[in-house]
C-alpha positions as CSV (number, residue, x, y, z in Angstrom):
1,M,-33.0,69.4,56.3
2,D,-30.9,72.6,56.1
3,T,-30.4,74.2,59.5
4,R,-31.0,77.7,58.1
5,Q,-34.4,76.6,56.9
6,L,-35.3,75.4,60.4
7,Q,-34.2,78.6,61.9
8,R,-36.9,80.5,60.0
9,D,-39.5,78.8,62.1
10,T,-39.8,81.2,65.0
11,S,-41.1,78.4,67.2
12,L,-37.6,76.8,67.2
13,P,-35.3,77.3,70.1
14,T,-32.3,79.5,69.5
15,F,-29.1,80.3,71.3
16,R,-29.3,83.9,70.2
17,R,-30.9,86.3,72.5
18,G,-30.7,89.4,70.3
19,L,-27.7,90.4,68.3
20,G,-24.3,91.2,69.7
21,A,-21.0,89.5,70.3
22,N,-22.2,87.5,73.3
23,R,-24.4,85.3,71.0
24,F,-21.3,83.3,70.1
25,R,-20.1,82.6,73.6
26,P,-21.0,79.3,75.1
27,A,-22.5,79.3,78.5
28,E,-20.3,78.7,81.5
29,R,-20.5,75.4,83.2
30,P,-18.7,73.7,86.1
31,R,-15.3,72.3,85.2
32,D,-14.3,68.7,86.3
33,T,-10.6,68.6,85.8
34,K,-10.1,65.2,87.4
35,R,-12.6,63.6,85.1
36,T,-11.1,65.3,82.1
37,V,-7.6,64.0,83.0
38,R,-8.9,60.5,83.4
39,R,-10.5,60.6,80.0
40,I,-7.3,61.9,78.4
41,I,-5.4,59.0,80.0
42,K,-7.9,56.7,78.4
43,V,-7.2,58.3,75.1
44,Y,-3.5,57.7,75.6
45,M,-4.1,54.0,76.3
46,R,-5.3,53.5,72.8
47,Q,-1.7,53.5,71.8
48,K,-0.5,51.7,74.9
49,I,2.3,49.7,73.3
50,A,3.9,52.7,71.7
51,L,3.3,54.7,74.8
52,F,4.9,52.0,76.9
53,L,8.0,52.1,74.7
54,A,8.0,55.9,75.0
55,V,7.8,55.6,78.8
56,L,10.8,53.1,78.8
57,L,12.9,55.4,76.6
58,T,11.9,58.4,78.8
59,S,12.9,56.5,81.9
60,A,16.2,55.6,80.3
61,T,17.1,59.1,79.3
62,S,16.1,60.5,82.7
63,A,18.2,57.9,84.4
64,I,21.2,58.9,82.2
65,S,20.6,62.6,83.0
66,V,20.6,61.8,86.7
67,S,23.8,59.8,86.6
68,I,25.9,62.4,84.6
69,P,26.5,64.8,87.6
70,Y,27.5,61.8,89.7
71,F,30.2,60.8,87.3
72,V,31.3,64.4,86.8
73,G,32.0,64.6,90.5
74,K,33.9,61.3,90.3
75,A,36.0,62.8,87.5
76,Y,36.9,65.8,89.7
77,N,37.9,63.4,92.5
78,A,40.6,62.0,90.1
79,F,42.6,65.1,91.1
80,D,44.0,65.0,94.6
81,I,44.0,68.6,95.9
82,V,46.4,67.8,98.8
83,T,49.1,66.1,96.8
84,G,48.4,67.8,93.4
85,K,48.5,64.4,91.7
86,L,46.1,63.4,88.9
87,D,45.0,59.9,88.3
88,H,45.0,59.9,84.5
89,P,43.5,56.4,83.9
90,L,40.7,57.1,86.3
91,L,40.0,60.5,84.8
92,F,40.0,59.1,81.3
93,R,37.7,56.3,82.3
94,F,35.1,58.7,83.8
95,L,35.4,61.1,80.9
96,L,34.7,58.2,78.5
97,I,31.7,57.2,80.6
98,I,30.4,60.7,80.6
99,G,30.8,61.0,76.8
100,L,29.0,57.7,76.2
101,L,26.2,58.9,78.5
102,Y,25.7,62.1,76.6
103,L,25.7,60.3,73.3
104,S,23.3,57.6,74.5
105,N,21.1,60.3,76.0
106,W,20.9,62.2,72.7
107,I,20.0,59.0,70.7
108,I,17.4,57.8,73.2
109,N,15.9,61.3,73.6
110,T,15.6,61.8,69.8
111,T,14.0,58.3,69.4
112,E,11.5,59.0,72.2
113,G,10.6,62.4,70.8
114,V,9.8,61.0,67.3
115,L,7.8,58.1,68.8
116,M,5.7,60.4,71.0
117,L,5.0,62.8,68.1
118,R,3.8,59.9,66.1
119,V,1.6,58.6,68.9
120,S,0.1,62.0,69.5
121,Q,-0.7,62.6,65.8
122,L,-2.3,59.2,65.5
123,L,-4.5,59.8,68.5
124,V,-5.5,63.3,67.3
125,R,-6.4,61.8,64.0
126,T,-8.6,59.3,65.8
127,L,-10.1,62.0,68.0
128,R,-11.0,64.1,65.0
129,K,-12.6,61.2,63.2
130,E,-14.6,60.3,66.3
131,F,-15.6,63.9,66.8
132,F,-16.8,64.2,63.2
133,D,-18.6,60.9,63.4
134,K,-20.3,62.2,66.6
135,L,-21.5,65.3,64.7
136,Q,-23.3,63.0,62.2
137,K,-25.1,61.3,65.1
138,L,-26.2,64.4,67.0
139,P,-29.9,65.5,66.7
140,L,-30.8,68.6,64.7
141,K,-31.5,70.4,67.9
142,F,-27.7,70.5,68.6
143,Y,-27.1,72.5,65.5
144,D,-30.2,74.7,66.0
145,T,-28.9,75.8,69.4
146,R,-25.2,76.2,68.9
147,P,-23.0,78.6,66.8
148,H,-21.3,76.7,64.0
149,G,-18.0,78.5,64.5
150,D,-17.7,77.3,68.1
151,T,-18.2,73.7,67.0
152,M,-15.6,74.1,64.2
153,S,-13.2,75.6,66.8
154,R,-13.6,72.5,69.0
155,V,-12.8,70.0,66.2
156,T,-9.7,72.0,65.1
157,N,-8.1,74.1,67.9
158,D,-9.3,72.2,70.9
159,V,-8.4,68.7,69.5
160,E,-5.0,70.1,68.5
161,S,-4.4,71.3,72.1
162,I,-4.9,67.7,73.3
163,S,-2.1,66.8,70.9
164,S,0.2,69.3,72.5
165,T,-0.5,67.7,75.9
166,I,0.3,64.2,74.5
167,A,3.5,65.2,72.8
168,Q,4.9,67.3,75.6
169,A,3.2,67.0,79.0
170,T,3.2,63.2,79.2
171,T,6.9,62.6,78.6
172,Q,7.9,65.7,80.6
173,F,5.9,64.6,83.6
174,I,7.3,61.0,83.6
175,S,10.8,62.4,83.0
176,S,10.4,64.9,85.9
177,I,9.3,62.2,88.3
178,I,12.3,60.0,87.5
179,T,14.8,62.8,87.4
180,F,13.6,64.2,90.8
181,T,13.5,60.8,92.5
182,G,16.8,59.6,91.0
183,S,18.6,62.9,91.9
184,L,17.2,62.7,95.4
185,V,18.5,59.1,95.9
186,L,22.0,59.9,94.6
187,M,22.2,63.1,96.6
188,L,21.3,61.3,99.8
189,S,24.0,58.7,99.1
190,L,26.6,61.5,98.7
191,S,25.7,63.9,101.5
192,V,22.7,64.4,103.7
193,P,23.5,68.0,104.8
194,L,24.0,69.2,101.2
195,T,20.8,67.4,100.2
196,A,18.8,69.3,102.8
197,V,20.2,72.6,101.5
198,T,19.4,71.7,97.9
199,L,15.8,70.8,98.8
200,I,15.1,74.3,100.0
201,C,13.9,75.1,96.5
202,V,11.1,72.5,96.5
203,P,8.6,74.2,98.8
204,L,9.3,77.6,97.1
205,I,8.7,76.2,93.6
206,I,5.5,74.3,94.7
207,G,4.1,77.4,96.3
208,L,4.9,79.6,93.3
209,T,3.4,77.0,91.0
210,V,0.1,76.8,92.9
211,F,-0.2,80.6,93.1
212,I,0.4,81.1,89.4
213,A,-1.8,78.2,88.3
214,K,-4.7,79.5,90.4
215,N,-4.5,82.9,88.7
216,S,-3.8,81.8,85.1
217,R,-6.4,79.0,84.7
218,P,-9.4,81.3,84.3
219,H,-7.7,83.2,81.6
220,F,-6.7,80.0,79.7
221,I,-10.4,78.9,79.8
222,G,-11.5,82.4,78.7
223,Q,-8.9,82.3,75.9
224,S,-10.4,79.0,74.5
225,R,-14.0,80.2,74.9
226,N,-13.3,83.5,73.1
227,L,-11.4,81.8,70.3
228,G,-14.5,79.8,69.5
229,A,-16.7,82.9,69.7
230,L,-14.4,84.8,67.3
231,G,-14.5,81.9,64.9
232,G,-18.3,81.9,65.0
233,L,-18.5,85.6,64.2
234,I,-16.0,85.4,61.4
235,E,-17.8,82.4,59.8
236,E,-21.2,84.1,60.0
237,T,-19.9,87.4,58.7
238,I,-18.2,85.8,55.7
239,M,-21.2,83.8,54.8
240,G,-23.5,86.8,55.2
241,M,-21.1,89.4,53.7
242,R,-23.6,90.4,51.0
243,T,-26.2,91.1,53.6
244,V,-23.7,93.0,55.8
245,K,-22.8,95.3,52.9
246,A,-26.4,95.6,51.7
247,F,-27.6,96.9,55.0
248,G,-24.5,99.0,55.8
249,Q,-23.6,97.0,59.0
250,K,-19.9,97.2,58.6
251,R,-19.4,99.4,61.7
252,R,-21.6,97.1,63.9
253,I,-19.7,94.0,62.7
254,L,-16.4,95.7,63.3
255,S,-17.6,96.7,66.8
256,E,-18.6,93.1,67.6
257,F,-15.4,91.7,66.3
258,S,-13.4,94.3,68.3
259,E,-15.3,93.4,71.4
260,I,-14.6,89.7,71.2
261,N,-11.1,90.3,69.9
262,A,-10.4,92.6,72.9
263,D,-11.7,89.9,75.3
264,L,-9.5,87.3,73.6
265,T,-6.5,89.6,73.7
266,R,-7.1,90.3,77.4
267,D,-7.4,86.7,78.4
268,S,-4.4,85.6,76.2
269,Y,-2.3,88.5,77.5
270,M,-3.1,87.7,81.2
271,A,-2.7,84.0,80.7
272,Q,0.8,84.5,79.1
273,V,1.7,87.1,81.8
274,W,1.0,84.8,84.6
275,S,2.6,81.8,83.0
276,G,5.5,84.0,81.9
277,L,6.3,84.8,85.5
278,M,7.2,81.2,86.2
279,M,10.6,80.8,84.6
280,P,12.1,84.1,85.8
281,M,11.0,83.3,89.4
282,F,12.3,79.8,89.1
283,N,15.6,81.1,87.9
284,V,15.8,83.3,91.0
285,I,15.0,80.3,93.2
286,N,17.5,78.1,91.3
287,N,20.3,80.7,91.6
288,L,19.6,81.1,95.3
289,T,19.8,77.3,95.8
290,F,23.0,77.2,93.8
291,T,24.6,79.9,95.9
292,L,23.6,78.2,99.2
293,V,24.9,74.8,98.0
294,A,28.2,76.4,96.9
295,L,28.7,78.1,100.2
296,T,27.7,75.1,102.3
297,G,29.7,72.8,100.1
298,G,32.8,75.0,100.4
299,L,32.5,75.1,104.2
300,L,32.1,71.3,104.4
301,A,35.0,70.7,102.0
302,A,37.3,73.0,103.9
303,G,36.4,72.0,107.5
304,N,35.0,68.4,107.2
305,G,36.9,66.8,104.4
306,L,34.1,66.6,102.0
307,P,35.5,65.7,98.6
308,V,35.5,68.5,96.1
309,G,33.9,66.2,93.5
310,T,30.9,65.7,95.7
311,V,30.5,69.5,95.9
312,V,30.7,69.7,92.1
313,S,28.1,67.0,91.8
314,F,25.8,68.8,94.2
315,L,26.2,72.1,92.2
316,N,25.0,70.2,89.2
317,Y,22.2,68.6,91.2
318,S,21.1,72.0,92.6
319,K,20.3,72.9,89.0
320,Q,18.9,69.5,88.1
321,I,16.7,69.0,91.1
322,G,14.7,72.1,90.3
323,R,14.4,71.4,86.6
324,P,11.7,68.7,87.0
325,L,9.7,71.0,89.1
326,N,10.3,73.8,86.6
327,N,9.2,71.6,83.8
328,V,6.0,70.5,85.6
329,A,5.2,74.1,86.4
330,G,6.0,75.2,82.9
331,M,3.7,72.6,81.5
332,F,0.7,74.4,83.2
333,N,0.6,76.7,80.2
334,T,0.0,73.8,77.8
335,V,-1.9,71.6,80.3
336,L,-4.4,74.3,81.3
337,S,-5.0,75.2,77.6
338,A,-5.4,71.5,76.7
339,L,-7.7,70.7,79.6
340,A,-9.9,73.7,78.7
341,G,-10.0,72.5,75.1
342,A,-10.4,68.8,76.1
343,E,-13.4,69.7,78.3
344,R,-15.0,71.4,75.3
345,V,-14.3,68.4,73.1
346,F,-15.7,65.9,75.6
347,E,-18.7,68.1,76.1
348,V,-19.7,67.5,72.5
349,M,-18.7,63.8,72.7
350,D,-21.0,63.4,75.7
351,T,-24.0,65.2,74.0
352,E,-26.9,62.9,73.7
353,E,-27.2,61.4,70.3
354,E,-30.3,60.9,68.2
355,A,-32.5,58.3,69.9
356,P,-31.3,54.9,68.8
357,D,-33.5,52.7,66.6
358,R,-35.9,50.6,68.5
359,E,-34.9,47.0,69.1
360,N,-37.4,45.6,66.5
361,A,-37.1,48.6,64.0
362,V,-37.9,47.6,60.5
363,E,-36.7,48.6,57.0
364,P,-39.3,50.2,54.8
365,G,-40.3,47.7,52.1
366,P,-39.9,48.4,48.4
367,S,-43.7,48.8,48.1
368,I,-44.1,51.8,50.3
369,S,-47.2,53.6,49.1
370,G,-46.6,56.9,50.9
371,E,-49.6,57.0,53.2
372,V,-48.9,59.5,56.0
373,E,-50.9,60.0,59.2
374,F,-50.5,62.4,62.1
375,D,-52.5,60.9,65.1
376,H,-53.1,63.4,67.9
377,V,-49.5,64.8,67.7
378,T,-48.3,67.3,70.3
379,F,-44.7,68.5,70.3
380,G,-42.5,71.3,71.7
381,Y,-38.8,72.0,71.3
382,T,-38.8,72.7,75.1
383,P,-41.0,70.8,77.5
384,D,-42.9,73.8,78.8
385,N,-43.6,75.4,75.4
386,P,-45.6,73.2,73.0
387,V,-45.4,74.2,69.3
388,L,-48.0,71.8,67.9
389,H,-51.2,70.9,69.7
390,D,-53.2,67.7,68.9
391,I,-52.4,67.7,65.2
392,C,-54.5,65.1,63.3
393,F,-54.7,64.5,59.6
394,K,-54.2,61.7,57.1
395,V,-52.7,61.8,53.6
396,E,-53.6,59.0,51.1
397,P,-50.9,57.6,48.8
398,G,-50.2,60.0,45.9
399,Q,-52.1,62.9,47.4
400,T,-50.7,66.4,47.6
401,I,-51.1,68.2,50.9
402,A,-50.3,71.9,51.4
403,L,-49.4,73.5,54.7
404,V,-50.1,77.2,54.9
405,G,-50.0,79.7,57.7
406,E,-48.0,82.6,59.2
407,T,-44.3,82.3,59.9
408,G,-43.8,80.4,63.1
409,S,-47.1,78.7,63.0
410,G,-45.5,75.2,63.0
411,K,-45.5,74.2,59.3
412,T,-41.8,73.3,59.2
413,T,-42.1,71.5,62.6
414,I,-44.7,69.2,61.0
415,V,-42.1,68.2,58.4
416,N,-39.4,67.9,61.0
417,L,-41.5,65.3,62.8
418,L,-42.4,63.4,59.6
419,T,-38.7,63.1,58.7
420,R,-37.8,62.3,62.4
421,F,-35.5,65.1,62.9
422,Y,-37.4,65.4,66.1
423,D,-39.7,62.9,67.9
424,V,-43.2,63.7,69.0
425,D,-44.0,64.3,72.7
426,S,-47.3,62.5,72.4
427,G,-49.3,60.9,69.7
428,S,-47.7,59.3,66.6
429,V,-46.6,60.0,63.1
430,K,-47.2,57.0,60.7
431,V,-46.0,56.1,57.3
432,D,-48.0,53.3,55.7
433,G,-49.6,52.6,59.0
434,I,-46.3,52.1,60.9
435,D,-45.0,54.6,63.5
436,V,-41.9,56.3,62.1
437,R,-40.1,55.4,65.3
438,D,-40.6,51.8,64.4
439,Y,-38.6,52.3,61.2
440,K,-34.8,52.3,61.1
441,R,-34.0,56.1,60.9
442,D,-31.6,56.1,58.0
443,S,-33.9,53.9,55.9
444,L,-36.9,56.1,56.8
445,R,-35.2,59.2,55.6
446,R,-34.5,57.6,52.2
447,L,-38.3,57.7,51.7
448,F,-38.2,61.5,51.4
449,S,-37.0,63.9,48.7
450,V,-36.6,67.4,50.0
451,V,-36.4,70.8,48.2
452,L,-35.8,73.7,50.6
453,Q,-36.0,77.4,50.1
454,D,-32.3,77.8,51.0
455,T,-30.5,75.4,48.8
456,C,-27.5,73.6,50.2
457,L,-24.8,72.8,47.6
458,F,-21.4,71.1,48.3
459,S,-18.0,71.6,46.8
460,G,-17.8,69.5,43.6
461,T,-19.2,69.4,40.1
462,I,-22.8,70.1,39.2
463,M,-23.0,66.5,38.3
464,D,-21.9,65.5,41.8
465,N,-24.4,67.8,43.4
466,I,-27.4,66.5,41.6
467,R,-26.2,62.9,42.1
468,Y,-26.0,63.6,45.9
469,S,-29.5,62.2,46.4
470,R,-28.6,58.9,44.7
471,V,-24.9,58.3,44.3
472,T,-25.3,55.2,42.1
473,A,-27.2,57.2,39.4
474,T,-25.6,57.2,35.9
475,D,-24.7,60.4,34.0
476,D,-27.7,59.9,31.7
477,E,-30.0,59.7,34.7
478,V,-28.6,62.9,36.1
479,V,-29.0,64.7,32.9
480,A,-32.6,63.4,32.6
481,A,-33.4,64.7,36.1
482,A,-31.9,68.1,35.2
483,R,-34.0,68.3,32.1
484,M,-37.2,67.5,34.0
485,A,-36.3,70.2,36.5
486,H,-35.6,72.7,33.7
487,A,-32.0,73.0,34.9
488,D,-30.3,71.5,31.8
489,E,-30.7,74.7,29.8
490,F,-28.5,76.9,32.1
491,I,-26.1,74.0,32.9
492,T,-25.2,73.5,29.3
493,R,-24.4,77.2,28.9
494,L,-21.7,76.9,31.6
495,P,-18.1,76.6,30.4
496,D,-17.7,73.0,31.6
497,G,-21.4,72.0,31.6
498,Y,-22.2,69.3,34.1
499,G,-18.5,69.2,35.0
500,T,-18.5,72.8,36.2
501,F,-17.0,73.0,39.7
502,I,-19.0,74.9,42.3
503,S,-18.7,75.5,46.0
504,G,-21.5,75.7,48.5
505,S,-19.9,78.8,50.1
506,T,-19.6,80.9,46.9
507,D,-22.1,82.8,44.8
508,T,-21.2,81.6,41.3
509,L,-24.8,80.5,40.8
510,S,-27.9,82.6,41.3
511,E,-30.4,81.5,43.9
512,G,-32.8,80.4,41.2
513,Q,-30.2,78.2,39.6
514,K,-29.3,76.7,42.9
515,Q,-33.0,75.9,43.4
516,L,-33.2,74.3,40.1
517,L,-30.3,72.0,41.0
518,A,-32.1,71.1,44.3
519,I,-35.2,70.2,42.3
520,A,-33.1,68.1,39.9
521,R,-31.6,66.4,43.0
522,A,-35.1,65.6,44.3
523,V,-36.2,64.3,40.9
524,L,-33.2,61.9,40.8
525,S,-33.9,60.6,44.2
526,G,-37.2,58.9,43.2
527,S,-38.4,58.7,46.8
528,P,-42.1,58.0,47.4
529,I,-42.7,61.1,49.5
530,L,-41.8,64.6,48.3
531,I,-41.3,67.7,50.5
532,L,-41.3,71.1,48.9
533,D,-40.6,74.1,51.1
534,E,-41.0,77.3,49.1
535,A,-39.4,75.4,46.2
536,T,-40.0,78.2,43.6
537,S,-39.5,81.2,45.8
538,S,-36.2,82.2,44.2
539,V,-37.1,82.0,40.5
540,D,-38.8,84.3,38.1
541,T,-42.4,84.0,37.0
542,K,-41.6,82.2,33.7
543,T,-39.2,79.8,35.3
544,E,-41.7,79.2,38.1
545,K,-44.4,78.1,35.6
546,D,-41.9,75.7,33.9
547,I,-41.0,74.3,37.3
548,Q,-44.6,74.0,38.3
549,R,-45.2,71.8,35.2
550,A,-42.1,69.8,36.1
551,L,-43.2,69.4,39.7
552,T,-46.6,68.3,38.5
553,R,-45.0,65.4,36.7
554,L,-42.6,64.8,39.7
555,M,-45.5,64.6,42.1
556,E,-47.4,62.0,40.1
557,R,-47.9,58.9,42.1
558,R,-46.0,60.5,45.0
559,T,-47.3,61.8,48.3
560,S,-46.3,65.4,48.3
561,F,-46.1,68.0,51.1
562,L,-46.0,71.7,50.0
563,I,-45.1,74.5,52.3
564,A,-45.8,77.8,50.6
565,H,-46.6,81.5,51.3
566,R,-47.7,82.2,47.8
567,L,-51.1,80.5,47.7
568,S,-51.2,80.5,43.9
569,T,-48.6,77.7,44.0
570,I,-50.7,75.3,46.1
571,R,-54.2,75.9,44.8
572,D,-54.2,72.5,43.0
573,A,-53.3,70.6,46.2
574,D,-55.8,67.8,47.2
575,V,-55.9,69.0,50.8
576,I,-54.8,72.3,52.2
577,L,-54.2,72.6,56.0
578,V,-54.2,76.0,57.5
579,I,-52.0,76.2,60.6
580,K,-52.3,78.8,63.2
581,D,-50.5,78.8,66.6
582,G,-49.7,75.1,66.2
583,R,-53.2,74.1,65.5
584,I,-55.1,73.1,62.3
585,V,-57.8,75.7,62.1
586,E,-59.0,74.9,58.5
587,R,-58.7,72.1,56.1
588,G,-60.0,71.3,52.6
589,S,-59.4,72.0,48.9
590,H,-58.8,75.5,47.6
591,A,-62.4,75.8,46.5
592,E,-63.8,74.5,49.7
593,L,-61.7,76.9,51.8
594,M,-62.5,79.9,49.7
595,A,-66.2,79.1,50.1
596,K,-65.8,79.0,53.9
597,R,-64.7,82.7,53.9
598,G,-62.4,82.0,56.8
599,L,-58.7,82.6,57.5
600,Y,-57.6,81.0,54.2
601,Y,-60.0,83.2,52.3
602,S,-58.5,86.3,53.9
603,M,-55.0,85.2,53.1
604,A,-55.9,84.4,49.5
605,K,-57.7,87.7,49.0
606,S,-54.7,89.6,50.4
607,Q,-52.6,88.0,47.6
608,G,-55.1,88.5,44.9
609,V,-55.9,84.8,44.6
610,T,-59.5,84.0,43.8
611,E,-61.5,80.8,43.5
612,D,-60.7,80.7,39.8
613,S,-57.2,82.4,39.5
614,A,-54.0,80.5,39.2
């Protein structure tokens, strides 16, 4: 059923606690970074062969990068400072080696980059598909209690942030480890004193990284959270723009937008400020290290016979040894954003799905008669707040039952339990004598045709939208269903008739026309149980009478549930149930209830409906 319809039942839980920008912000929860990292690694492992090749290529290019300063130093040593002689063959050999190393490094690095980009995009495609598949399996409660914009942000922005981690952080981390380890080994083999001087930068970089990460992480998390909140507000405002303008709420909407936008700007600004401090500070540390190595190397070369080429190698290593640490620290911007996004993605992926079908669940047979029974049903959307209390009634095959009562009395909740959008807390709901929980859920829902007050249309042609209830229907069957619903007349007046393209998010059709299409969709379904929730609320009086005649034919030999506020539309129902505060307080036909002079009688009189009026 349409989520907007469910939200009209005030007994339903809601994430909104009054209006205001905060209604779109998800609640804070503890962050488990280690667990998130482990799950991301499992995601990487889905492309383990390609990832293994990428790791090999990264290792190769890192090893080459480490070896280049070593051979540069050897090339300098081809020149004898004391005698002034130059060993040309030796210099040429080292220059050739250095040139080949640079060329190989470029080729391998390019190949590895392309490979990792492909791996990351394949994994993101898989994650998006799994996320969307998960959305189809989640219970309706998930959508009733969460802002849609936040969910959309998770499947787009947050999944994409994981891609950035895969493409950048993984290879950089591996490269950094190999580069640091290789540089350290070669430096130790050349000069232990100069190695000690070069490593002065390590504790400085680590301390700076820890300090900046501690201060920037909350802002990256806030940035992700506020981005989802902003998306939710934008989506809601666009969908309700007509209402916003009609009630003159432009200033309030702008104020809410400004509030969230300001929070997003603040978190984004502070996150970038903290992360932006890294590179300037690292450059200071690197330059300091370079200066110390140059001074120490000059002293050792002048007083202890240290080859000049070795000093040159160390000057290169002084820049290179800090680069892996710089890269790892610089990745915190991407990593923190990705972890915050990944946690939000995995939060949805870990949400409990609809209860699985029971082990011996059965398919409804082709001869389902449509008998429905509620047997001492009690239910609440939250455990401590029951909405329905000991509901008992039975509907014979082909009967029409009407549910009436004040808004929030539980009428829609009864339909939700019948269609198994929610499961009862106690008691049972039966179709043809079998508990609905003993049917396979997808097969059970094919037993129902639903017409809601708020019609949901999808992007496509009118023909496609009517055929949505039975995709195998022929064009002739679609047209016949439209004629029965009295929709054919306005459809044929459209420029492209049944081929007219519509979008569920636009207002190219009136509410009444959308409702006629919904009724045509239900007609085409041919399901044995029909649910009509204010099915004629958006049409004029003349059209309503035409639809009523069509619905009379539609309801023949079908079990029908009518939810209505206008009692004139349900007076011919076989049984009318009057619901108040989650309890059935009256039941009977229109004439019987009018004779009782109870709650139904009061409601009917207030609407000008008498025992004889239609």
